C-alpha distance (Angstrom), angle and dihedral (degrees) to the residues before:
residue distance angle dihedral
X1 . . .
X2 3.81 . .
X3 3.81 90.9 .
X4 3.81 89.0 56.6
X5 3.81 91.8 49.6
X6 3.82 90.9 53.6
X7 3.81 91.5 50.3
X8 3.80 90.5 46.9
X9 3.80 92.6 51.9
X10 3.81 92.0 48.5
X11 3.80 92.2 48.0
X12 3.83 93.0 46.8
X13 3.80 90.1 54.2
X14 3.80 91.4 45.6
X15 3.83 91.0 53.5
X16 3.81 93.2 41.2
X17 3.81 91.4 -120.8
X18 3.80 115.1 153.7
X19 3.81 97.5 -177.8
X20 3.81 117.7 109.7
X21 3.80 118.1 -117.1
X22 3.80 137.1 -170.1
X23 3.76 127.5 -150.3
X24 3.79 119.5 -145.2
X25 3.77 128.2 -178.1
X26 3.80 118.3 -129.5
X27 3.78 141.6 158.0
X28 3.82 105.3 -102.0
X29 3.78 141.4 85.2
X30 3.82 115.4 -25.0
X31 3.81 95.4 -81.8
X32 3.79 144.8 -27.3
X33 3.79 139.2 -179.8
X34 3.78 134.0 -139.3
X35 3.80 111.6 -143.8
X36 3.81 90.3 -163.4
X37 3.82 101.1 48.8
X38 3.82 95.8 26.1
X39 3.77 91.8 -131.7
X40 3.78 121.8 146.5
X41 3.79 111.5 -154.2
X42 3.81 117.8 -155.4
X43 3.80 122.8 -170.9
X44 3.80 106.5 -107.7
X45 3.80 91.3 -153.2
X46 3.81 94.5 61.8
X47 3.78 111.4 112.3
X48 3.79 98.3 -156.7
X49 3.76 137.1 140.1
X50 3.79 126.8 -112.0
X51 3.82 92.7 -95.1
X52 3.80 91.1 60.1
X53 3.81 93.5 45.2
X54 3.81 86.8 50.8
X55 3.81 88.6 53.5
X56 3.83 92.2 49.9
X57 3.80 92.7 51.9
X58 3.81 93.1 46.5
X59 3.81 89.5 46.6
X60 3.80 92.6 53.4
X61 3.82 93.7 44.2
X62 3.82 89.4 51.5
X63 3.82 87.2 58.1
X64 3.81 89.3 50.7
X65 3.81 94.4 45.9
X66 3.81 91.1 53.9
X67 3.81 94.6 37.4
X68 3.77 93.3 -128.8
X69 3.79 140.0 104.0
X70 3.80 90.8 -149.7
X71 3.79 124.8 107.2
X72 3.78 93.5 -135.7
X73 3.80 128.0 162.7
X74 3.80 87.7 -97.6
X75 3.81 90.6 52.7
X76 3.81 92.8 50.6
X77 3.80 91.5 45.5
X78 3.81 90.8 53.3
X79 3.81 94.1 45.7
X80 3.81 91.7 46.0
X81 3.81 90.5 49.9
X82 3.81 90.0 56.5
X83 3.81 101.0 40.7
X84 3.79 105.9 16.6
X85 3.79 126.1 -100.3
X86 3.81 96.1 -105.6
X87 3.81 92.9 48.3
X88 3.81 91.2 49.5
X89 3.82 90.6 51.9
X90 3.81 91.6 50.0
X91 3.80 93.3 47.5
X92 3.81 93.0 46.3
X93 3.80 88.5 52.7
X94 3.82 89.7 50.6
X95 3.81 89.1 50.8
X96 3.78 90.9 53.5
X97 3.81 86.7 52.7
X98 3.85 90.6 43.5
X99 3.82 98.1 -113.2
């Protein structure tokens, strides 16, 4: 869990988000975020490397930063600006293949 906390802190700083967040592990889709409780949930059954976990946390914080659950053009632009468009495409493909 400590590796997730370090990624979360780095991503929060990168997005300029001062709110505190928790990460909990659950059985569910890859990841989700609660705007109200500021909890990022990550599927505990995912067998993924640190790069993919990094992507999931950045993905969820992009939703928070924009205040939307939608994957709009603005969302993709923000995520691409943080991780790089090519990297996002590769990681999204890995997600569709489940890491």
